[in-house]
C-alpha positions as CSV (number, residue, x, y, z in Angstrom):
1,X,-199.2,-58.6,118.7
2,X,-196.1,-57.5,116.5
3,X,-195.5,-59.1,113.2
4,X,-191.6,-59.7,112.2
5,X,-191.6,-57.0,110.0
6,X,-192.7,-54.8,112.5
7,X,-190.4,-56.2,115.1
8,X,-187.5,-55.8,112.5
9,X,-188.7,-52.0,112.1
10,X,-188.6,-51.3,115.4
11,X,-185.1,-53.0,115.9
12,X,-183.7,-50.8,113.2
13,X,-185.3,-47.6,114.4
14,X,-183.8,-48.4,118.1
15,X,-180.5,-49.2,116.5
16,X,-180.4,-52.7,117.7
17,X,-177.0,-54.0,117.1
18,X,-177.5,-57.7,117.1
19,X,-179.9,-56.9,113.9
20,X,-177.5,-55.0,112.3
21,X,-174.7,-57.4,112.7
22,X,-177.2,-60.3,111.4
23,X,-177.6,-58.1,108.2
24,X,-174.1,-57.2,107.7
25,X,-173.4,-61.0,107.9
26,X,-176.3,-61.4,105.2
27,X,-174.6,-58.5,103.0
28,X,-171.1,-60.6,103.4
29,X,-172.4,-64.0,102.6
30,X,-174.5,-62.6,99.4
31,X,-171.4,-61.0,98.4
32,X,-169.4,-64.3,98.5
33,X,-171.9,-65.8,96.7
34,X,-171.5,-63.2,94.1
35,X,-168.3,-63.5,93.7
36,X,-168.4,-67.0,93.1
37,X,-171.0,-67.2,90.6
38,X,-169.1,-64.6,88.6
39,X,-166.0,-66.8,88.8
40,X,-168.0,-69.8,88.0
41,X,-169.6,-68.1,85.1
42,X,-166.0,-66.6,83.7
43,X,-164.8,-70.1,83.8
44,X,-167.8,-71.9,81.9
45,X,-167.4,-68.9,79.1
46,X,-163.7,-69.4,78.7
47,X,-164.0,-73.6,78.4
48,X,-166.9,-72.6,76.1
49,X,-165.1,-70.2,73.9
50,X,-162.1,-71.3,74.2
51,X,-161.7,-74.9,72.7
52,X,-159.7,-76.3,70.0
53,X,-160.1,-78.5,67.5
54,X,-158.7,-82.0,67.8
55,X,-158.5,-84.2,65.0
56,X,-158.2,-88.4,65.3
57,X,-155.1,-90.1,65.0
58,X,-154.1,-91.2,61.3
59,X,-154.3,-94.9,61.8
60,X,-157.6,-95.9,64.1
61,X,-156.1,-99.7,64.2
62,X,-153.1,-98.6,66.0
63,X,-155.0,-96.8,68.6
64,X,-157.1,-100.1,69.4
65,X,-154.2,-102.1,69.6
66,X,-152.6,-99.8,71.9
67,X,-155.9,-100.1,74.0
68,X,-155.4,-103.9,73.4
69,X,-152.2,-103.9,74.7
70,X,-152.5,-101.8,77.8
71,X,-155.6,-104.2,78.7
72,X,-153.7,-107.1,78.6
73,X,-151.0,-105.5,80.6
74,X,-153.3,-104.7,83.3
75,X,-154.7,-108.3,83.1
76,X,-150.9,-109.7,83.2
77,X,-150.6,-107.9,86.2
78,X,-153.6,-109.0,88.4
79,X,-152.8,-112.7,87.2
80,X,-148.7,-112.1,88.7
81,X,-150.9,-111.0,92.2
82,X,-153.0,-114.3,92.0
83,X,-149.7,-116.3,91.5
84,X,-148.1,-114.8,94.2
85,X,-151.1,-115.6,96.7
86,X,-151.2,-119.3,95.5
87,X,-147.9,-119.8,96.2
88,X,-148.3,-117.8,99.4
89,X,-151.5,-120.3,100.0
90,X,-149.7,-123.3,99.2
91,X,-147.1,-122.7,101.7
92,X,-149.0,-121.7,104.2
93,X,-150.8,-124.9,103.8
94,X,-147.4,-126.8,103.9
95,X,-146.7,-125.8,107.4
96,X,-150.3,-126.1,108.6
97,X,-151.1,-129.5,107.0
98,X,-154.4,-128.3,105.8
99,X,-155.8,-129.9,103.0
100,X,-158.4,-127.7,101.9
101,X,-156.0,-124.5,102.2
102,X,-153.8,-126.5,100.0
103,X,-156.6,-127.5,97.1
104,X,-157.6,-123.5,97.3
105,X,-154.0,-122.7,96.9
106,X,-153.5,-125.1,94.2
107,X,-156.4,-124.0,92.3
108,X,-155.6,-119.8,92.9
109,X,-151.9,-120.9,91.3
110,X,-153.7,-122.6,88.0
111,X,-156.1,-119.5,87.9
112,X,-153.1,-117.1,88.1
113,X,-151.1,-119.1,85.2
114,X,-154.3,-118.9,83.0
115,X,-155.1,-115.3,83.5
116,X,-151.3,-114.3,83.1
117,X,-151.1,-115.9,80.0
118,X,-154.3,-114.9,78.6
119,X,-153.3,-112.9,75.8
120,X,-151.1,-115.8,74.3
121,X,-153.5,-118.4,75.4
122,X,-156.4,-116.6,72.8
123,X,-153.7,-115.8,70.1
124,X,-153.0,-119.6,70.4
125,X,-156.8,-120.6,69.8
126,X,-157.6,-117.6,67.2
127,X,-154.6,-119.0,65.2
């Protein structure tokens, strides 16, 4: 009974081309891995050593206000989409004479109005 190592030795000694081709593929595969690992290591080293000191803005309240304005802008856009969808639902319900769809359309329209003007409503409540 021949073990795997002995068979590989006999194949190499006999000059079996299949075994030589397989070992060549392994060398190419490991060469690519080695190049990739070297490139990755160089990238990590550059990112670690090439950092710059970054300071915060002068007024942190301005940053918070800008973020708040951005978020309320997104909320307003969602409210506008709901307003449009509610109008379409009401129009379709009037065409099909469906009272439940009409009720859903009016509820969607009302929700869209509330979401669109959320910032103004909150400012009115807060004073």
